[in-house]
C-alpha positions as CSV (number, residue, x, y, z in Angstrom):
1,M,102.1,102.2,103.1
2,K,101.9,98.4,102.6
3,E,104.5,96.3,100.8
4,I,104.2,92.9,99.5
5,S,107.3,91.1,97.9
6,Y,107.0,87.7,96.4
7,Q,108.8,85.3,93.7
8,T,107.4,82.4,91.8
9,F,108.9,80.1,89.4
10,L,108.1,80.2,85.4
11,K,106.8,77.4,84.0
12,N,107.6,74.7,86.8
13,N,111.5,75.3,86.2
14,E,113.0,76.2,89.4
15,E,116.0,78.0,87.3
16,E,113.5,80.7,86.1
17,K,112.1,83.0,88.5
18,L,109.6,86.1,88.7
19,R,110.0,88.4,91.4
20,I,107.5,91.2,92.4
21,R,107.6,93.9,94.7
22,I,104.4,96.0,95.1
23,K,103.8,98.8,97.5
24,T,100.4,100.2,98.1
25,E,98.9,103.0,99.7
26,K,94.9,103.1,100.8
27,G,94.5,100.1,98.4
28,K,96.4,101.6,95.2
29,V,99.6,100.7,93.8
30,V,102.0,103.6,94.4
31,D,105.3,101.6,93.5
32,M,106.3,98.2,91.9
33,V,109.1,95.9,90.5
34,V,108.5,93.1,88.4
35,Q,111.7,91.2,87.5
36,Y,112.7,87.8,85.7
37,E,115.8,86.1,87.0
38,T,117.5,82.9,85.6
39,L,119.8,80.7,87.3
40,L,123.1,81.1,85.7
41,N,126.5,79.5,87.2
42,S,124.8,79.0,90.4
43,K,124.0,82.6,90.5
44,W,120.4,84.3,90.0
45,T,121.0,86.9,87.7
46,A,118.6,89.3,86.5
47,I,117.4,89.6,82.6
48,V,114.4,91.9,82.4
49,R,113.2,94.6,85.1
50,Y,109.8,96.4,85.1
51,D,109.6,99.3,87.5
52,C,108.5,102.8,87.9
53,A,112.1,104.2,89.3
54,H,112.8,107.7,87.6
55,G,109.0,108.9,87.7
56,F,107.7,106.6,84.9
57,F,107.0,103.0,84.0
58,H,109.7,101.4,82.0
59,R,111.2,98.1,81.3
60,D,115.2,97.6,81.6
61,I,116.6,94.9,79.1
62,L,119.9,94.0,81.4
63,F,123.1,92.5,79.5
64,P,126.0,90.3,80.7
65,K,128.7,93.4,80.9
66,G,126.1,95.6,82.8
67,E,124.6,97.4,79.8
68,R,121.0,98.1,80.2
69,E,118.3,99.1,77.6
70,K,115.8,101.3,78.8
71,Q,112.2,101.0,77.1
72,T,109.6,103.8,78.3
73,I,106.0,102.0,78.2
74,A,103.0,104.4,78.0
75,I,100.8,103.0,80.7
76,T,99.8,105.3,83.5
77,S,98.0,103.3,85.6
78,L,100.3,101.4,87.7
79,E,97.7,98.7,88.2
80,D,97.7,98.3,84.6
81,A,101.3,98.5,84.4
82,L,102.0,95.6,86.8
83,N,99.3,93.2,85.0
84,Y,101.5,93.9,81.8
85,A,104.8,93.6,83.3
86,E,104.1,90.1,84.8
87,Q,102.1,88.8,81.7
88,D,104.9,90.1,79.5
89,I,107.6,88.1,81.3
90,K,105.2,84.9,81.5
91,D,105.0,85.1,77.7
92,R,108.2,86.1,76.8
93,W,110.8,84.9,79.2
94,E,112.6,82.7,77.0
95,F,112.8,84.9,74.3
96,Y,114.5,87.7,77.1
97,K,116.9,84.7,78.3
98,E,117.9,83.9,74.7
99,R,118.8,87.4,73.8
100,Y,120.8,87.7,77.2
101,L,122.7,84.4,76.1
102,K,123.5,85.6,72.9
103,K,125.4,88.6,74.4
104,T,127.4,86.4,76.8
105,K,129.0,84.7,73.7
106,K,130.2,88.1,72.2
C-alpha cells in the first residue's frame, strides 16, 4: 500500500489550508482524507473533513465546541469522492469558515 500526504494553501492565503492524505493499492484509491483547516489564534483548526471512515464516504462539518455534523455523500468511487471533496473545499471554504466562526460567538 502506498500513502501520499500533502497540503496546499487556498487562494494563496497562508491561513487557509487544504490537507490531503491518499492511500492507494495497485494504483486504486482505497482510503482518503481531505480536510480544510484555518489558522485561528495561532493554531491550525479543522473546519471540514471528508473521509471514508466508518465504511462510507462522508463529510464532517466541525464546530468549535467539539460538535460535528456528519453528512453521507452518495459517491461510491473513491477516486470520484477524492475529486469531489477537493473541489468542494476549494469552492466553499469561505462559507465553511464563516459558519464555524458564527458558532464561536454563541
